[in-house]
C-alpha positions as CSV (number, residue, x, y, z in Angstrom):
1,M,0.0,0.0,0.0
2,A,2.8,2.4,0.9
3,D,4.4,1.7,-2.6
4,V,1.2,2.6,-4.2
5,M,1.0,5.9,-2.3
6,V,4.6,6.8,-3.1
7,M,3.9,6.3,-6.8
8,K,0.8,8.6,-6.5
9,E,2.8,11.3,-4.8
10,I,5.5,11.0,-7.5
11,E,3.0,11.4,-10.2
12,T,1.3,14.4,-8.5
13,T,4.7,16.1,-8.0
14,A,5.7,15.4,-11.6
15,S,2.5,17.0,-12.8
16,F,3.1,20.0,-10.6
17,L,6.6,20.4,-12.1
18,G,5.3,20.1,-15.6
19,I,7.0,16.7,-16.2
20,D,5.3,14.2,-18.5
21,F,5.8,11.2,-16.2
22,V,4.4,8.8,-18.8
23,Q,7.1,9.6,-21.4
24,L,9.9,9.8,-18.9
25,D,12.6,7.0,-19.4
26,L,13.4,6.0,-15.8
27,N,16.4,3.9,-17.0
28,S,18.1,7.1,-18.3
29,L,18.2,8.6,-14.7
30,H,21.5,8.4,-12.8
31,L,22.0,9.2,-9.2
32,P,25.1,11.1,-8.0
33,P,27.8,8.8,-6.6
34,G,27.3,7.8,-3.0
35,Q,23.7,9.1,-2.9
36,D,20.7,6.9,-3.1
37,F,18.0,9.4,-1.9
38,G,16.5,6.8,0.2
39,I,16.0,4.4,-2.7
40,P,17.5,0.9,-1.9
41,S,19.3,-0.7,-4.8
42,D,18.3,-4.0,-6.4
43,D,21.5,-5.6,-5.2
44,E,20.8,-4.7,-1.5
45,E,17.2,-6.0,-1.6
46,G,17.9,-9.0,-3.8
47,D,15.5,-11.9,-3.4
48,K,13.4,-10.0,-0.8
49,N,12.1,-7.5,-3.5
50,L,11.6,-10.4,-5.9
51,N,9.4,-12.3,-3.5
52,E,7.4,-9.2,-2.5
53,D,6.8,-8.4,-6.2
54,L,5.7,-12.0,-6.9
55,E,3.3,-11.8,-3.9
56,L,2.1,-8.5,-5.1
57,Y,1.4,-9.7,-8.6
58,S,-0.2,-12.9,-7.4
59,N,-2.5,-11.2,-4.9
60,G,-3.1,-7.9,-6.8
61,F,-4.7,-5.0,-5.1
62,G,-8.0,-6.7,-4.4
63,N,-8.0,-5.5,-0.7
64,I,-7.8,-1.8,-1.7
65,I,-10.8,0.5,-2.3
66,I,-11.0,4.1,-3.6
67,V,-13.6,6.3,-1.9
68,D,-14.5,9.3,-4.0
69,N,-16.7,12.4,-3.5
70,L,-15.2,13.2,-0.1
71,P,-15.1,16.8,1.2
72,E,-12.0,18.8,0.1
73,V,-10.7,20.2,3.3
74,D,-7.6,22.1,4.5
75,A,-4.8,19.6,5.1
76,K,-3.4,21.4,8.1
77,T,-6.6,21.9,10.1
78,K,-9.3,19.5,9.0
79,K,-7.6,16.6,7.3
80,E,-7.0,14.7,10.5
81,K,-10.6,15.0,11.6
82,L,-11.9,13.8,8.2
83,E,-9.5,10.8,8.3
84,Y,-10.9,10.0,11.7
85,V,-14.5,10.0,10.4
86,I,-13.6,7.9,7.4
87,H,-11.6,5.4,9.5
88,R,-14.5,5.1,12.0
89,I,-17.0,4.4,9.2
90,Y,-14.9,1.7,7.5
91,S,-13.4,0.1,10.6
92,Q,-16.9,-1.2,11.4
93,I,-16.9,-3.2,8.2
94,G,-13.4,-4.7,8.3
95,V,-9.9,-4.4,9.7
96,I,-7.9,-1.5,8.1
97,K,-4.2,-2.2,7.9
98,E,-1.8,0.0,9.8
99,N,-1.3,3.2,7.8
100,G,-3.9,1.7,5.4
101,L,-5.9,5.0,5.0
102,C,-4.2,7.5,2.6
103,M,-5.8,10.8,1.7
104,P,-3.7,12.6,-1.0
105,V,-3.2,16.4,-0.8
106,D,-2.9,18.9,-3.6
107,P,0.6,20.4,-3.2
108,Q,-0.5,23.8,-4.5
109,T,-3.6,24.4,-2.4
110,Q,-2.7,22.1,0.5
111,S,-6.2,20.7,0.4
112,T,-7.3,17.2,0.1
113,L,-8.3,16.0,-3.4
114,G,-11.7,14.6,-2.5
115,Y,-10.8,10.9,-2.5
116,C,-8.8,8.4,-0.4
117,F,-7.4,4.9,-0.6
118,I,-8.3,2.3,2.1
119,E,-6.4,-1.0,2.4
120,F,-8.2,-3.8,4.3
121,N,-6.7,-7.1,5.6
122,T,-8.6,-9.2,3.0
123,P,-10.2,-8.7,-0.4
124,E,-13.5,-10.0,1.0
125,E,-13.6,-7.1,3.5
126,A,-12.8,-4.6,0.7
127,E,-15.6,-6.1,-1.4
128,L,-18.0,-5.8,1.5
129,A,-17.0,-2.2,2.1
130,K,-17.7,-1.3,-1.5
131,E,-21.0,-3.1,-1.4
132,R,-22.2,-1.3,1.8
133,T,-20.9,2.2,1.4
134,N,-21.2,2.9,-2.4
135,G,-23.8,5.6,-2.3
136,Y,-23.4,6.3,1.4
137,K,-24.6,9.8,2.2
138,L,-22.0,11.7,4.4
139,D,-24.0,14.9,4.1
140,K,-26.2,16.6,1.5
141,R,-23.3,17.4,-0.9
142,H,-21.1,14.4,-0.4
143,I,-22.3,10.9,-1.5
144,F,-19.6,8.3,-1.6
145,A,-18.6,6.7,-4.9
146,V,-16.6,3.5,-4.0
147,N,-14.7,1.4,-6.4
148,M,-12.1,-1.4,-6.2
149,F,-8.6,-0.3,-7.0
150,D,-8.2,-3.2,-9.4
151,D,-11.2,-1.9,-11.4
152,F,-9.3,1.2,-12.5
153,D,-7.3,-0.7,-15.1
154,T,-10.6,-1.8,-16.6
155,F,-11.9,1.8,-16.7
156,M,-8.7,3.1,-18.2
157,E,-8.9,0.6,-21.1
158,V,-12.3,1.9,-22.2
159,P,-11.8,3.6,-25.6
160,D,-12.7,7.2,-26.0
161,Q,-14.8,6.5,-29.1
162,W,-17.4,3.9,-29.6
163,A,-16.7,1.2,-32.2
164,P,-19.3,-1.3,-33.4
165,P,-18.7,-4.9,-32.1
166,E,-17.1,-7.4,-34.4
167,F,-19.6,-9.4,-36.4
168,K,-19.4,-13.1,-35.7
169,P,-21.2,-15.6,-38.0
170,Y,-23.7,-17.8,-36.2
171,T,-22.5,-21.4,-35.6
172,P,-25.1,-23.8,-34.2
173,G,-24.1,-25.5,-31.0
174,E,-24.6,-29.0,-29.8
175,N,-27.9,-30.4,-28.9
176,L,-27.4,-30.6,-25.1
177,Q,-30.4,-32.9,-24.8
178,Q,-29.4,-35.4,-27.4
179,W,-29.3,-38.2,-24.8
180,L,-33.2,-38.0,-24.6
181,T,-33.4,-39.3,-28.2
182,D,-31.8,-42.7,-27.2
183,E,-33.9,-45.4,-29.0
184,K,-34.1,-47.5,-25.9
185,A,-35.0,-44.6,-23.7
186,R,-32.1,-45.5,-21.4
187,D,-31.6,-43.2,-18.3
188,Q,-28.2,-42.0,-17.2
189,F,-26.6,-41.6,-13.8
190,V,-23.3,-40.3,-12.5
191,I,-21.2,-41.6,-9.6
192,R,-18.4,-40.0,-7.8
193,A,-16.0,-42.5,-6.1
194,G,-12.4,-43.2,-5.4
195,S,-9.4,-40.9,-4.8
196,D,-9.3,-39.5,-8.4
197,T,-12.4,-37.4,-8.2
198,E,-10.4,-34.2,-7.7
199,F,-9.6,-34.2,-11.4
200,W,-13.3,-33.6,-12.1
201,T,-14.4,-31.8,-8.9
202,E,-13.0,-30.9,-5.6
203,S,-16.1,-31.5,-3.5
204,F,-19.2,-32.8,-5.3
205,V,-21.1,-32.9,-8.6
206,Q,-24.7,-31.7,-9.3
207,W,-27.1,-32.1,-12.1
208,S,-29.1,-29.1,-13.3
209,P,-32.9,-29.5,-12.6
210,L,-33.7,-30.5,-16.2
211,G,-30.6,-32.6,-16.8
212,T,-29.0,-30.4,-19.3
213,Y,-25.8,-29.7,-17.4
214,L,-23.5,-31.4,-14.9
215,A,-21.9,-28.9,-12.5
216,T,-18.5,-29.4,-10.8
217,L,-16.8,-27.3,-8.1
218,H,-13.1,-26.1,-8.1
219,R,-11.0,-23.7,-6.2
220,Q,-11.3,-21.1,-8.9
221,G,-15.1,-21.5,-9.2
222,A,-17.8,-23.7,-10.8
223,A,-18.0,-25.2,-14.2
224,V,-20.8,-26.9,-16.2
225,W,-20.4,-29.8,-18.6
226,G,-22.6,-31.2,-21.4
227,G,-22.8,-32.3,-25.0
228,A,-24.4,-34.5,-27.6
229,S,-22.0,-37.4,-27.5
230,T,-19.3,-36.5,-25.0
231,F,-19.1,-34.3,-22.0
232,N,-17.3,-31.0,-22.8
233,R,-16.8,-28.1,-20.5
234,L,-19.3,-25.5,-21.6
235,K,-18.7,-22.6,-19.3
236,R,-16.7,-21.5,-16.2
237,Y,-18.0,-19.3,-13.4
238,A,-15.3,-17.5,-11.5
239,H,-15.9,-17.6,-7.7
240,P,-12.8,-18.4,-5.6
241,Q,-13.3,-21.0,-2.9
242,V,-16.9,-21.7,-3.9
243,K,-18.5,-24.2,-1.6
244,L,-22.2,-24.5,-2.6
245,I,-24.2,-24.1,-5.8
246,D,-27.9,-24.0,-6.8
247,F,-29.6,-23.9,-10.1
248,S,-32.8,-22.0,-10.8
249,P,-35.7,-24.4,-11.8
250,G,-35.5,-23.5,-15.5
251,E,-31.7,-23.7,-15.6
252,K,-31.3,-20.1,-16.6
253,Y,-29.2,-19.0,-13.5
254,L,-26.6,-20.5,-11.3
255,V,-26.2,-19.4,-7.7
256,T,-22.7,-19.8,-6.1
257,Y,-21.7,-19.4,-2.4
258,S,-18.5,-19.0,-0.5
259,S,-17.6,-18.2,3.1
260,H,-14.4,-16.6,4.3
261,E,-13.1,-16.1,7.8
262,S,-13.1,-12.5,9.1
263,S,-9.7,-11.0,10.0
264,N,-11.5,-9.8,13.1
265,P,-11.4,-12.7,15.7
266,C,-14.8,-11.5,17.0
267,G,-16.4,-11.0,13.6
268,A,-18.6,-13.4,11.7
269,N,-17.5,-15.1,8.6
270,M,-17.9,-13.1,5.3
271,V,-20.3,-14.6,2.8
272,V,-20.2,-14.0,-1.0
273,I,-23.1,-15.0,-3.2
274,N,-23.1,-14.6,-7.0
275,I,-26.0,-15.2,-9.4
276,F,-24.6,-16.1,-12.9
277,D,-26.4,-16.3,-16.2
278,V,-25.7,-20.0,-17.1
279,R,-25.3,-19.5,-20.8
280,T,-23.2,-16.3,-20.9
281,G,-21.3,-16.7,-17.5
282,K,-22.1,-13.1,-16.7
283,V,-22.7,-12.2,-13.0
284,M,-26.2,-10.8,-12.9
285,R,-26.2,-9.9,-9.2
286,G,-23.8,-10.3,-6.3
287,F,-24.6,-10.3,-2.6
288,K,-22.0,-9.8,0.2
289,G,-22.3,-9.7,3.9
290,S,-21.6,-11.4,7.2
291,A,-22.8,-14.9,8.0
292,D,-25.2,-13.3,10.4
293,D,-26.9,-11.4,7.6
294,F,-27.7,-14.7,5.8
295,G,-28.3,-16.9,8.8
296,I,-32.0,-16.3,9.2
297,G,-34.3,-19.1,8.2
298,A,-35.7,-22.5,9.3
299,T,-33.6,-24.8,7.0
300,G,-30.2,-26.0,8.0
301,G,-27.1,-25.0,6.1
302,V,-23.4,-24.4,6.5
303,K,-22.1,-22.8,9.7
304,G,-25.4,-21.1,10.5
305,V,-26.2,-20.0,7.0
306,S,-29.4,-21.6,5.6
307,W,-29.1,-23.1,2.1
308,P,-30.3,-22.3,-0.4
309,V,-30.2,-18.7,0.8
310,F,-32.2,-17.6,-2.3
311,R,-35.2,-19.8,-3.1
312,W,-36.7,-19.7,-6.6
313,A,-40.3,-19.6,-7.6
314,G,-41.4,-23.0,-8.9
315,D,-42.3,-22.0,-12.4
316,K,-39.8,-22.8,-15.2
317,E,-39.7,-19.1,-16.3
318,D,-37.2,-18.3,-13.4
319,K,-38.9,-14.9,-12.9
320,Y,-38.7,-14.6,-9.2
321,F,-36.4,-15.5,-6.3
322,A,-36.5,-14.5,-2.6
323,R,-34.6,-14.7,0.7
324,I,-35.7,-14.3,4.2
325,G,-34.3,-11.6,6.5
326,K,-35.1,-10.2,9.9
327,N,-38.8,-9.3,9.8
328,I,-38.8,-9.2,6.0
329,I,-39.0,-11.4,2.9
330,S,-37.1,-9.9,0.0
331,V,-38.5,-10.9,-3.4
332,Y,-36.5,-10.1,-6.5
333,E,-37.4,-10.3,-10.2
334,T,-34.9,-11.4,-12.8
335,E,-35.7,-8.8,-15.4
336,T,-33.6,-6.2,-13.4
337,F,-32.4,-8.4,-10.5
338,S,-33.8,-5.8,-8.1
339,L,-36.5,-5.9,-5.4
340,I,-40.1,-6.0,-6.6
341,D,-41.5,-2.5,-6.0
342,K,-38.0,-1.6,-4.8
343,K,-38.9,-2.7,-1.2
344,S,-39.0,-5.9,0.8
345,L,-42.2,-7.4,2.1
346,K,-42.4,-6.6,5.9
347,V,-43.6,-9.6,8.0
348,E,-43.0,-9.2,11.7
349,N,-41.2,-12.2,13.2
350,V,-41.3,-14.4,10.0
351,V,-39.1,-17.4,10.3
352,D,-39.7,-19.5,7.2
353,F,-41.3,-19.5,3.7
354,S,-41.7,-22.0,0.9
355,W,-42.5,-21.5,-2.8
356,S,-45.1,-23.5,-4.7
357,P,-43.4,-25.9,-7.1
358,T,-45.4,-24.6,-10.1
359,D,-46.8,-21.1,-9.4
360,P,-45.5,-17.7,-8.1
361,I,-47.1,-18.3,-4.7
362,F,-45.3,-18.8,-1.4
363,A,-46.4,-19.9,2.0
364,L,-44.9,-18.2,5.0
365,F,-44.9,-19.1,8.7
366,V,-44.9,-16.6,11.6
367,P,-44.7,-18.1,15.2
368,E,-46.6,-16.9,18.2
369,L,-45.5,-13.5,19.6
370,G,-47.1,-12.2,22.8
371,D,-50.9,-12.2,22.3
372,H,-50.6,-12.7,18.6
373,P,-51.2,-16.3,17.4
374,A,-49.0,-18.1,15.0
375,R,-50.1,-18.1,11.3
376,V,-49.5,-19.5,7.9
377,S,-50.2,-17.2,5.0
378,L,-50.2,-17.7,1.2
379,M,-48.8,-14.7,-0.8
380,Q,-49.2,-14.0,-4.5
381,I,-46.3,-12.6,-6.4
382,P,-45.7,-10.0,-7.8
383,S,-48.9,-8.4,-6.4
384,K,-48.0,-9.4,-2.8
385,D,-51.7,-10.1,-2.2
386,E,-52.5,-12.4,0.7
387,L,-54.6,-15.3,-0.8
388,R,-55.3,-17.2,2.4
389,Q,-54.4,-17.1,6.1
390,K,-54.7,-19.6,8.9
391,N,-54.1,-18.7,12.6
392,L,-52.6,-21.4,14.8
393,F,-52.5,-21.6,18.6
394,S,-50.1,-23.2,21.1
395,V,-47.6,-23.9,18.3
396,S,-44.1,-25.2,19.1
397,E,-42.9,-26.0,15.5
398,C,-44.3,-25.9,12.0
399,K,-43.1,-27.5,8.7
400,M,-44.5,-27.0,5.2
401,Y,-44.8,-29.7,2.4
402,W,-45.9,-28.8,-1.1
403,Q,-47.3,-31.4,-3.5
404,S,-45.3,-31.6,-6.8
405,N,-48.0,-30.0,-8.9
406,G,-48.8,-27.3,-6.4
407,D,-52.3,-28.6,-5.9
408,Y,-52.0,-29.1,-2.2
409,L,-50.0,-27.8,0.8
410,A,-49.6,-29.7,4.0
411,V,-48.5,-27.8,7.1
412,K,-47.4,-30.1,9.9
413,V,-48.0,-28.4,13.2
414,D,-46.6,-29.4,16.6
415,R,-48.8,-28.1,19.3
416,Y,-48.3,-28.0,23.1
417,T,-50.7,-29.9,25.2
418,K,-52.6,-28.2,28.0
419,T,-49.8,-29.0,30.5
420,K,-47.2,-27.5,28.2
421,K,-45.0,-30.6,29.0
422,S,-45.5,-32.4,25.7
423,T,-46.7,-31.9,22.2
424,C,-49.1,-33.5,19.8
425,Q,-48.9,-33.3,16.0
426,G,-51.4,-32.7,13.2
427,F,-51.8,-31.2,9.8
428,E,-53.5,-28.2,8.1
429,L,-54.2,-29.3,4.5
430,F,-54.7,-26.5,1.9
431,R,-56.5,-27.3,-1.4
432,I,-54.8,-24.6,-3.5
433,R,-56.8,-25.2,-6.8
434,E,-60.2,-25.0,-5.2
435,R,-62.3,-21.9,-4.7
436,D,-61.3,-19.8,-1.7
437,I,-58.5,-22.4,-0.9
438,P,-60.4,-24.5,1.7
439,I,-58.3,-25.8,4.7
440,E,-58.9,-29.1,6.4
441,V,-57.6,-29.9,9.9
442,F,-56.2,-33.5,9.8
443,E,-55.1,-35.6,12.8
444,L,-54.1,-39.2,13.2
445,E,-56.5,-41.6,14.8
446,N,-54.1,-41.9,17.7
447,K,-53.2,-38.2,18.4
448,N,-50.3,-39.2,20.6
449,D,-48.5,-41.0,17.7
450,K,-45.2,-39.3,16.7
451,I,-45.0,-38.4,13.0
452,I,-41.7,-39.8,11.8
453,A,-42.0,-39.0,8.0
454,F,-44.5,-37.5,5.6
455,A,-44.4,-37.5,1.7
456,W,-46.8,-36.5,-1.0
457,E,-47.3,-38.7,-4.1
458,P,-45.7,-36.9,-7.1
459,K,-48.3,-35.9,-9.7
460,G,-51.0,-37.4,-7.5
461,H,-53.5,-36.9,-4.7
462,R,-52.2,-39.3,-2.1
463,F,-49.8,-39.0,0.8
464,A,-48.1,-41.4,3.2
465,I,-47.2,-41.0,6.9
466,I,-44.9,-43.0,9.1
467,H,-46.1,-42.7,12.7
468,G,-45.6,-44.3,16.1
469,D,-43.0,-44.5,18.8
470,N,-42.0,-48.2,18.8
471,P,-39.1,-49.8,16.8
472,R,-41.7,-51.0,14.3
473,P,-43.9,-47.9,13.5
474,D,-47.1,-48.0,11.4
475,I,-47.4,-46.5,7.9
476,S,-50.7,-45.0,6.8
477,L,-51.8,-44.0,3.3
478,Y,-54.4,-41.4,2.6
479,S,-56.1,-39.7,-0.4
480,M,-57.3,-36.1,-0.8
481,R,-60.2,-37.4,-3.0
482,S,-63.2,-38.7,-1.2
483,V,-65.9,-41.0,-2.6
484,N,-68.6,-38.3,-2.5
485,N,-66.3,-35.6,-3.6
486,T,-66.4,-33.9,-0.2
487,D,-63.5,-32.0,1.2
488,K,-62.5,-34.8,3.5
489,V,-59.3,-36.9,3.6
490,K,-59.9,-40.6,2.9
491,K,-57.8,-43.2,4.6
492,L,-56.7,-46.0,2.3
493,T,-54.9,-48.4,4.6
494,T,-52.5,-48.7,7.6
495,L,-49.5,-51.1,7.5
496,K,-48.7,-52.3,10.9
497,G,-45.3,-52.7,12.4
498,K,-43.0,-51.9,9.5
499,R,-39.2,-51.6,9.8
500,A,-39.1,-48.3,8.0
501,N,-38.3,-44.7,8.8
502,T,-38.2,-43.1,5.3
503,L,-40.6,-42.8,2.4
504,F,-39.5,-42.7,-1.3
505,W,-42.3,-42.2,-3.9
506,S,-41.8,-43.1,-7.5
507,P,-41.6,-39.9,-9.6
508,A,-44.5,-41.2,-11.7
509,G,-46.6,-41.9,-8.5
510,R,-48.3,-45.2,-7.6
511,F,-45.3,-47.0,-6.3
512,I,-43.5,-46.3,-3.0
513,I,-40.5,-47.7,-1.2
514,L,-40.8,-48.1,2.6
515,A,-37.2,-47.8,3.6
516,G,-35.4,-48.5,6.9
517,L,-32.2,-46.6,6.8
518,K,-29.6,-45.9,9.5
519,G,-30.7,-48.1,12.5
520,Y,-32.7,-50.4,10.3
521,N,-29.6,-51.3,8.1
522,G,-31.2,-50.9,4.7
523,Q,-34.6,-52.7,4.9
524,L,-36.6,-52.2,1.6
525,E,-40.3,-52.8,0.9
526,F,-41.6,-52.1,-2.6
527,Y,-45.3,-51.2,-2.3
528,D,-48.1,-50.8,-5.0
529,V,-50.5,-48.1,-3.7
530,D,-53.0,-48.7,-6.4
531,E,-53.4,-52.4,-5.4
532,L,-52.5,-51.8,-1.8
533,E,-50.1,-54.7,-1.8
534,T,-46.4,-55.4,-1.3
535,M,-44.6,-56.3,-4.5
536,A,-41.2,-57.3,-2.9
537,T,-39.1,-57.0,0.2
538,A,-35.4,-56.8,0.1
539,E,-32.3,-55.5,1.9
540,H,-29.3,-53.4,1.0
541,F,-27.2,-53.8,4.1
542,M,-26.0,-50.4,5.5
543,A,-27.6,-48.4,2.6
544,T,-27.4,-44.7,3.1
545,D,-29.0,-43.3,-0.1
546,I,-32.0,-44.2,-2.2
547,E,-32.9,-42.5,-5.5
548,W,-35.5,-43.3,-8.2
549,D,-34.7,-42.7,-11.8
550,P,-36.7,-39.8,-13.3
551,T,-39.1,-42.2,-15.1
552,G,-39.9,-44.4,-12.1
553,R,-38.6,-47.6,-13.8
554,Y,-35.5,-48.1,-11.7
555,V,-34.2,-47.4,-8.2
556,G,-30.7,-46.9,-7.1
557,T,-29.6,-47.7,-3.5
558,A,-26.1,-46.9,-2.3
559,V,-23.7,-47.4,0.6
560,T,-21.6,-44.2,0.5
561,S,-18.3,-43.4,2.3
562,V,-20.3,-42.6,5.4
563,H,-19.5,-46.2,6.1
564,E,-15.9,-47.5,5.7
565,M,-17.2,-50.9,4.4
566,E,-19.7,-52.3,1.9
567,N,-19.3,-49.2,-0.4
568,G,-21.2,-49.7,-3.7
569,F,-24.6,-49.4,-5.2
570,N,-27.5,-51.6,-6.4
571,I,-29.9,-51.1,-9.2
572,W,-33.4,-52.4,-8.8
573,S,-36.5,-52.6,-11.0
574,F,-39.5,-50.6,-9.8
575,N,-41.1,-53.8,-8.4
576,G,-38.0,-54.8,-6.3
577,K,-36.1,-57.1,-8.6
578,L,-32.3,-56.8,-8.1
579,L,-30.7,-56.0,-11.5
580,Y,-27.1,-55.0,-10.8
581,R,-24.8,-55.1,-7.7
582,I,-21.7,-53.0,-8.1
583,S,-18.9,-52.6,-5.5
584,K,-17.2,-49.3,-5.5
585,D,-14.7,-48.2,-2.9
586,H,-15.0,-44.7,-1.5
587,L,-18.4,-44.1,-3.1
588,F,-19.5,-40.5,-2.5
589,Q,-22.5,-39.9,-4.8
590,L,-25.0,-41.7,-7.1
591,L,-27.2,-39.3,-9.0
592,W,-29.7,-40.0,-11.7
593,R,-29.8,-37.5,-14.6
594,P,-33.1,-35.6,-14.4
595,R,-35.4,-35.4,-17.4
596,P,-37.3,-32.3,-18.5
597,P,-41.1,-32.4,-18.1
598,S,-43.1,-34.4,-20.6
599,V,-44.5,-32.5,-23.6
600,L,-47.6,-34.7,-23.6
601,S,-50.8,-33.4,-22.0
602,P,-52.1,-35.1,-18.9
603,E,-55.0,-36.4,-21.0
604,K,-52.6,-38.0,-23.5
605,E,-50.5,-39.5,-20.7
606,E,-53.7,-41.0,-19.2
607,E,-54.7,-42.4,-22.6
608,I,-51.3,-44.1,-23.0
609,A,-51.5,-45.6,-19.5
610,K,-54.9,-47.1,-20.3
611,N,-53.7,-48.6,-23.6
612,L,-50.2,-49.6,-22.3
613,K,-50.6,-53.2,-23.4
614,K,-51.2,-52.2,-27.0
615,Y,-48.1,-50.0,-27.0
616,S,-46.0,-52.4,-25.1
617,M,-46.3,-55.2,-27.6
618,K,-43.8,-53.5,-29.9
619,Y,-41.3,-53.3,-27.1
620,K,-41.9,-56.9,-26.0
621,V,-40.9,-58.0,-29.5
622,E,-37.8,-55.8,-29.4
623,D,-36.9,-57.2,-25.9
624,Q,-37.3,-60.8,-27.2
625,D,-35.0,-60.0,-30.2
626,V,-32.4,-58.5,-27.8
627,S,-32.7,-61.5,-25.5
628,M,-32.2,-63.9,-28.4
629,L,-29.3,-61.9,-29.7
630,L,-27.7,-61.9,-26.2
631,S,-28.4,-65.7,-25.9
632,E,-26.8,-66.3,-29.3
633,Q,-23.8,-64.1,-28.3
634,D,-23.5,-66.2,-25.1
635,R,-23.6,-69.4,-27.0
636,D,-20.9,-68.1,-29.4
637,K,-18.8,-67.1,-26.5
638,R,-19.1,-70.6,-24.8
639,R,-18.4,-72.3,-28.1
640,M,-15.3,-70.2,-28.6
641,L,-14.1,-71.0,-25.1
642,K,-14.7,-74.8,-25.6
643,D,-12.8,-74.7,-28.9
644,E,-9.9,-72.9,-27.2
645,W,-9.9,-75.6,-24.4
646,D,-10.0,-78.5,-26.8
647,K,-7.1,-76.9,-28.8
648,W,-5.0,-76.5,-25.6
649,V,-5.7,-80.1,-24.5
650,N,-4.8,-81.6,-27.9
651,E,-1.6,-79.6,-28.0
652,W,-0.5,-81.1,-24.6
653,K,-1.6,-84.6,-25.7
654,H,0.6,-84.3,-28.8
655,L,3.5,-83.0,-26.8
656,H,3.0,-85.9,-24.3
657,E,3.3,-88.5,-27.2
658,V,6.4,-86.7,-28.7
659,E,8.3,-86.8,-25.4
660,K,7.4,-90.5,-24.6
661,L,10.7,-92.0,-25.8
662,E,12.7,-89.2,-24.1
663,R,11.0,-90.0,-20.8
664,L,11.9,-93.8,-21.2
665,E,15.6,-92.9,-21.8
666,L,15.6,-90.7,-18.7
667,R,14.3,-93.7,-16.6
668,D,16.9,-96.1,-18.2
669,G,14.1,-98.1,-19.8
670,E,11.9,-98.3,-16.8
671,A,8.2,-98.1,-17.2
672,S,7.0,-94.5,-17.6
673,D,4.1,-92.7,-16.0
674,E,1.7,-94.8,-18.0
675,E,2.4,-97.9,-15.8
676,E,-0.6,-99.0,-13.6
677,Y,-0.2,-98.6,-9.9
678,E,-1.9,-100.6,-7.1
679,T,-3.7,-98.6,-4.5
680,K,-4.0,-99.9,-1.0
681,E,-6.0,-98.4,1.9
682,V,-4.2,-98.5,5.3
683,E,-6.0,-97.8,8.5
684,V,-4.0,-96.1,11.3
685,E,-5.2,-95.8,14.9
686,E,-4.1,-92.8,16.8
687,I,-4.9,-91.7,20.4
688,L,-5.9,-88.1,20.4
689,D,-6.7,-87.5,24.1
690,V,-7.0,-89.3,27.4
691,S,-9.0,-88.0,30.3
692,E,-10.0,-89.5,33.7
693,E,-13.3,-88.7,35.5
694,V,-14.4,-90.0,38.9
695,L,-18.1,-90.9,39.0
696,S,-19.9,-91.1,42.3
697,V,-22.2,-94.1,42.6
698,E,-25.3,-93.6,44.8
699,E,-26.5,-96.7,46.7
């Protein structure tokens, strides 16, 4: 920082003396013998200067900001006071280095020049200082304009005159969804295993929501891969030390997150969040602040920060995203990446919110505060109109579950009993598509049962609940559709005493896996909800992960590196038939590639389902042809192996005959190994152990 200030002072002095510093050849200057004017020689500094220069060039000036539009004050009387004010403002944001505040002075007027340089300990603190104080109003006439020191090189390279951009002819790119045209409609999955994964990613991989891209994380930032036939790197997104990423539902935007330790031991970690345009790689909006600023919310995350910090509206247009703050929900629109109506939605004491998967509607939860009851509200965006509200009393906890089509919302409510010593659980069920959004209060038959798990049927109207306190809880299935079309939940069945603690619905609905993970060591039950019957029971010992393929035809179960042994994965059919068992040491991830939504209408899909036998005949014939081909290939392989064996045996028989005379000569004419031998069996008796025992005889 001091070197930068010296150069600025030299340039200012040169300008005052009328010297064109830019055209000055410094190599032509010679100092008088024996005088160095305080400038150390290269020989004296040696490697020290070289190392400092290398460090300077590698680190840059990312920790320095320039604050403009400061008051121009007298250097002798008011400069010290102004420096104190500026130092006090910026020391609250980050740690300023010793002598890290420099305010240049005009040598003629002896007044400050209206700007200053501030050097922080870390680039993250400098970025945060720029973010928070750019536009800061010191008084009516002085509004701060804050820039990074490194940005000035970019500003200086802007040409004085505009030139039209170079025309580039259009070249069509690859079809990134070529894999969907596979004739056999085969699904794809990615695994991350072993010690070589750092060549692809340094932490984890992640599919985009529609399966177009595969994202990887690196020290310099994130990257996405894709292609028609092979995976090529399509774009990089610069974000040093990135830790987490999140795609928008329509894959238009990528959110990246990093956290950096504060140089102040008592300060919170600094958080940097960037939102990139996936196709261009351009940063559309950046957010910076302390971990405390992003730590509000009900979901868990990293070191107190809830993730994802920004949650996207469920429609595939990627129009809106939002984050929760203290007593506010900030909703942004992606046309300008600014707040809707330029202000956040004020909601006193709000702790959680959740978007509908299909519509610009979100549900928010506000706990009880004083005499005010807790409540769940449905908000319409962008109008911010409240569509429905339900007040709740004696609430200890609340969790929201949206059905995949946005038709229903289940709010699980934990309520205190009258004694306040225990809680009971129930649901508030919202029918979103019906007039006035009716709400039904739903409770289990045994109100004291603990609810272990809840899951909606995708694209359907049913839901499943695991409930009970014993080692073998019950599983109940319900439907939102009643016989007389009344707004009452209908119970389908209850399965007693199941070794399960997790529910996994097929993406296509109808089938569900009742899984016992962790303490149940990988118990699996494949259940048909239409027929209300078990199709198969199985076990994948120590299984940690279960994931359906996007079509609902296959299921992958995996034992990841959470356990040191049994790492690998199994592939099952939807009805519980084991198809493949693959061992894979140090398995970290198994992820099916998502598919985009079907272009068929619900009516067309229903028609195909009804006439499935007619359509399936074609594929049965193809399957038979493939089976016969595989059988023929197996027979050819066995025939080839037998021919090779016969050839090998015949070669050794021939060699045996050729060497017969040679063996006789070696035995001096004695009979060779063809002589018959007499076999005798000899029995040998051997005492293994002797023990004595005194028995008492009763008279």
